N, C-alpha and C positions, 0 to 999 in steps of 0.2 A: 050538293049545294049547301045544305045546312052545316056540313062539316067544314066546308071552306069558310062559310060566314063565321062560324064559331072560332075557327083558327085565327081569322083576321081580328075578331073582337078580343081574343086572348092576347094577341101581339100588341094591340093598341093599349089594352089595360096594363100589360107588363111595362110598356114604354112609359105610360103615365106614372106608374109607381116608381120606376127608376128615376124619372125626372123629379118627382116629388121628393124622394129621399135625398137626391142631390141638392135640392134647394134648401132642405132643412138641416143638412150636415153643417156643423160648426167648423170654422177655420181651424186648422191644426198648427200648433206651434211646437217647437222642441225646447226642452229645458234640461238642466242637469240636476240630479238628485244630490243628496248630501255627500255621496261617495264619488261624485264626479261622473256617474253613469248617465247616459242620455235616456230621458224618459219622454213619453208623448202625452200631451194633455190638450185641453181646449182652451180658448181664450178666457173662459170664466174660471172661477176658482173651483178646482176639482182635485181630488186626490188620485195620484197614480202610484202604482207599486211596481217594483222591478226586482228581479232576483239577482243577487250579487254574492258570489262565493257562498252559496247555500244559506244566505240570510235574506230576509225581506225587509225593505225599507220603505217608508212612506214619506212622500214629499208633497207639500202644498205649493203650487206656483201661482203667480199673479199675472194679471193682464198686462200690467205696465211696470215700470221701474219706480213708480212713485212710492214714497215712504208711507208706511202705515204705522201709526203709533198706538200703543195700548191706550185704553180709555183714560187712565190717569197719567199717561206719559212717563210712567216710572217703571223701571224693571226691577222686580224683587229679587233678592239674593238669598236671604234666609240664614246667612252665616256671618261670622266675623270678617271684617275687612282683610285680616291677615290670612284667612283661609281662601286659597285661590282656585277652588274648583270652578269650572266654567261649563255650564250646561247648554247643550245644543239639542236639536230634536231627537237624535238617536245616539249621541255620544256625550260623555262628560270628560272634559280635559282635566287631568289629574296634576296637582302641584308637585313640584320636585325638580331636581336637577335634570332628570331625563324628561323630554317632551313626549308624554304618553297620553293615551285616552282610554276610557272605559266604554266598551261597546254595550249599550243597554239591551240590545237584542240578543247578544250571545253571552252576556255576563262574563266577559273576559277583558283583559287589558293588552293594549298593543302600542308599539311606537307610532307616533303621528307621522306616518309615511305610507303612501299608497302605491308605491312602485314595487311590484311583485319580485323584481330582480334585485332590489336594493338590500344590502346586508347591513346597512346603517353604520358603516365604518368610515365613509367618506364625508368630507365637509359639505359636499353638495346635497346630502340627505337633509330633508326639511327638519327631521328630528334632531339633527346635529347643528343646523344653523341656529335653532332657537333652544338648544339644550339648556342654556343658562338663564332663560327668560323667567323673570319672577312675576310679570304682569301680563294678563291676557284677558281680552273681552270679546264676546261674540255679540255682534249687532244684528238683531232681527230686521233692522231697517235697510241694511245693505247686504245681508246674508253673508257677511265676511267676518273673519277673525282679525283682531288687532293685537299685535304682539310687540312688547317692549324688547329692545335689544340694546342694553346700556343707554346711550344717549340718542337713540333713534327709535321711531315707531314705524312698524310695518303692518301691512294687511295682506290677507290671502283668502282664497276660496276655501270651501269646506275640505277639499281634498289636498290642500297644501300647494295648489298651483296658483299661477298668476300672482306671485309675490310682488308687492309694490312697497316702495318706501313712501310713507306719508309725511313724516317729520324727521328732521335731523338737526341736533344741536351741535354736532361735532363730527369727527372722523373715526370715533372708536367703534361704533356698532353698525355704521351704514354700509360697510363693505361685507356682503354676506359670503364672499369667497374666502374670508379669513376669520380666524377666531377673534372675538372682540377683546383685544388686549388694550388696557389703558396705557396711554403715553402722556408724558408731561406732568406738570404739577396740578393743574386744574382739571377736575373730573367730576362726574356725577352721572346719575341714571334716572330715567323716568320711573316714578313710583306712584303707588296709590291710584292706579288707573280705574276709573269708574265711568258710568254712563247714565245720561238722562236725556230723553228725547233723541235728537239727532246729534247730540254733543258727546264728546269724550272729555272728561276732566282728569287731570293728573297734576302732580307736583314735580318740580325740577329745580335744582339749585342754580339760581342765576347770580348769586353773590357769594363768593367763596374767598376766604382769606386765611392765611396761615396763623396758627396759634400754638400754644404749648400743650394741647390736649394729646391723648393717646393717638388720635388720628392725624394730628398735625395740621388740621384744617377746621375752620368754623363755617358751617353752611347756613345760608339764608334761603329757605325754600319759597318758591313762588307758585301760585295756583294758576294753571293754564286751562284754557277751554278750546277745543278743536271742533269745528263744524264739519260734520261728515258730508253735508250737501255742498257747501261752498269751498271747503278745504281751507277756510280761514282759521288762523291760530291767534288767540288772544292771551296776553299775560294779564290776567285779572288783577293780580296783586299790584302790578305796576300801574295799571289803569286807575286804581283807587288810592295808590300810595300807601299800601299796607306792607310794612316791613317788620318782621318779627323773627327772632332767633329761636322761637318756640313753635311756631306754626309748622305743622307737617301733616297730621291726619285730619281728615274732614269726612263728612257724611252728607249725601244728597237726599233730600226728601222731595215731596211733590212740588214745592215751590221755594225751598230755602236750602242754603248751605249751612251746616252746623260744624263748628270746630272749637277746639280749646285753645286758649291763649293766656298769656301772662298779663296781669294787671299790676300796676305799681304798688298798690297798697294791700291787695287781698289775694295775691298769688294766682294760681290757675283758676280760670273761670270758663263758663260755657258761653259761646257767642253764636249769633246767627247773622245771615246776610241774604240778600236777594241772590238769584242764580247767576247774576253777573258780578257778584261780590260788592255791590253797592249797598248802602244803608246798613252798615255793620253795627250791630247792637249787642250789648251784653244781655243774656237771657235772664230775666228777672224772676228767679226762683230761689227758694231757700236751699242751701247746700248745693249750689251750682257746680262747685268744684268736684262733686262726686260723679257727675255724668261725664264720663270720658268716652268720646266718640270712637276711639280706636278699640275700646272694649265693649261696645254696644252693637246690637243688631237692630236695624230698622226694617220693619216688616211691611212697609207701605203706609202705615198709619202711626205707629208708636215705636219708641226705642225701648229695648229690653236689655238690661245690664245687671251684673252682679256688683253692687257697690260695696265699698269697704268702710267700716268704722274703725278708727284708730284709738289707741289708748289715750285718754285725754291729757295725761301728764306728759305725753311724748309728742304731741301734735307739732310743737315748735321745733322739734329736733330734726336733724338731717335725715335720719332713717327711722321714722315712726314705726311702731309695732302694730300690726293688724290685730284687732280685737274680735271682729265678727264680719261676716259677709251676708248679703241678703239680695235676692232677686227683686228688682223693681221695674215698673213700667213708667216711662216718661212720655206724656202726651204733648207734642210740640204745639198743638193748637190751643189747648187749655192751660198749658204750663203746669199741669198737675203731675206729681210723682206719686204712684200708687204702689204699695207694698204687695208683692206677689207671694213670696215664700216667707217662712219663719227665718229668724236670724240663725246663722250657723256660727258657733263660737270657735275660735282658733285655739288649738292646743299645740303640743310639740310637733316638730317637723312639718309645720303648716297644715296640720290636720284641721279640717273644717272649711278649707277654702273652697268656694263655689266657682266652677268654670262652666259658662254657658257655651254650648257647642252649636246649637241650631234652633231656629224658630220657624214654625210652620203656621198655617192658617189657624190652627187650634192649640198647638202645644209648644212648650219650651223644653228642650232637651239639655241636660246638664249633668255634671259630676260634682261630688263633694269629696275632697281629698281625704282619704282614709288610709294612711301609710301602712303597708304590709311589709315587714322586714324580710329582705332576701338574704343579705349577708354583708360582711365588712372585709375590706382588703387594704393592704398597706400601699401607700403612694409616697412620692418624694416629699410631699408636704404633710404627711401624717396618715391617718386612717380615713377611709372613705366608705360610707355605708350606702347600700342600694335598697330602694323601696319601690314597691308597686303602689302608687297612690290613687290612680284614677281607674279603678277596676269595676266600678259600679255606675251604670248610666240610669238616670232618673228621667221621668217625664211628668210634667205638670201642666194643667190647663192654664190658659192666660188669666183666668180669674182666680187662680190659686188653688183650685180644687183638684181632686182626683190624682194626687201624687202617687206614683208607682215606680217600681224597678222594672226596666224593660231589657236590661242586659247585665249579667253578672259574670265577670271574668275571673273571679277568685272562688275556687271550689274546694280548697283544702288549706289548712293552716300550716302545712308542711312546705317549707321553701324549696324542697327538692321536687315538688310536684309543680308542673307548669301552670302558671297563672297568667292572665292577660290584663293589659291596661289599654286605655284609649288615649291616643295622641290628638287626633282630630276626627271630625265626623261631618259628612255631608248627606243630607236627605234629598233624594231626587224627587222632582215634581210628581205628584200623585201619592206620595207618602207610602209607597209599598216597597221601596228599595232604598238602601243606604250604602254609602262607601265610607270606609274609615281606615286610618292607620292604627294597627294594633301592635302593641309591644308585648312580646312574650318574656316571661321572667322564670328562670329556673336555676337554683343554686348548684354549683359543683365546686370541688376543692380548687382554690386558686393555684395558679402555676407560678413558681418562683423564676423571676427573670435573672439574667447574669449580673445585673446591677444590684441585686438584693431586694428588689421590690416585687410585688405580686401583680400578675395579669389575670384577667377574668374574661369569660364569655358568657355572661349571665342574661343578657338581654338581646333580643332580635326584633326588628320592626319590619312590617310588611303591609301591603294594601290588602284589604278584604272587602267583600260585599256581603250584605245581609238582606234577607227577606224580612219584611215587617208584617206580622200576621194581623188578623182582625182584632186582636186584643192589644195591639201595639208592641208586642214582644219582638226583639231582634233574634231571629232564628236562621238556621241554615248558613252559618258563616262559611264563606268560600274564599280561599286565598286567590288573589289576582296575580298569578304568575305571569311575568312579562313574556308574551309570545312574540318572538322575533320573526 
């Protein structure tokens, strides 16, 4: 009897535990990770991992589709506007004619195509549809990529699926079954794609007329704003009546738009406006013309730029000569310009020119042109000399202290020994990894062409990754061979 009673009690206890567990289990939802794979998670924010082709990815899913903004509503980039690296949770899209990405988990480079049977030769391949795109943005608010295709703007999921057309100004880029071929006299492309909050900002030429320039056209660029929630497109320049044949580049800060424009009496000056381009004002600072937003990096608080001093007797000339370069910080709140580095004076072959590559939370990364002679060869127009100028990468704190060399690509004074130079640089979040375009230089005897001139093969460029060690040094350079 005791055994029967114990058995009954055990069954009741087990049933109670099962019911209790059932009541406490969270509802299950399905979501896709960055690679398009299905993952399982709960309705609260949790991290789920999935194995995919021998790599592990981590994805954070949300309970709803509501937008979540960073605290300051601003997405930091850390590099010049012309450097088009686009960082995602486990990938970094790499700029260039080919649409490729760097896999942060595997330290390798791939075509942006996730069809295992695709050989990337057909127009239907995502990497081919957007092979010529110069502008790309990843929005954490929609978890989608936004890609320019000439006069059209598209969006897609992480894995290149669900391609949608968002905006089209014409019929050049909107048909993804065809190469984007320009037709007719009037043409233009979406450029300078940037993001703030749930808005995309970009410029597009809305006023074009023929002239006698090399291009045969004169462009008047307008600033547009596209709302990712409402899909509303605004021509901000038109709304406020701002027409300028100089306006092109701009920079978004936490609550302002900064841009350079021409004034009637003082030339190029720095201006600011509200985020809807209202209340345009000239920034009241000394040497306003030296802060050029296309050559400056905004880190979320300040602009960092290498400004140029010109020889005084040539300032009024059409092509003034640079005398020195210096890294400065411009605080848009206080309107104060602070000197960061010492002045670097210019010598022959533009030696001494400063080029800022990246700005992180603590440091500024830059090169100083120091031309190393490779060789000279004959061309139709005379002799042409080749140099490796940007072979040394420096790092300096934002307060101007602790300057040091973190990468040296020149190890010999013999031009026949391979030397390396930097074309661009992107430091990945966390500051432990970097991607760069490296140019190798090595002299060999020029080959005589049938026309009597010389041909050379002294330079080669390729993508690489670096590890950044605890002392800030760039080590373990690894060539990112495109894996098809």
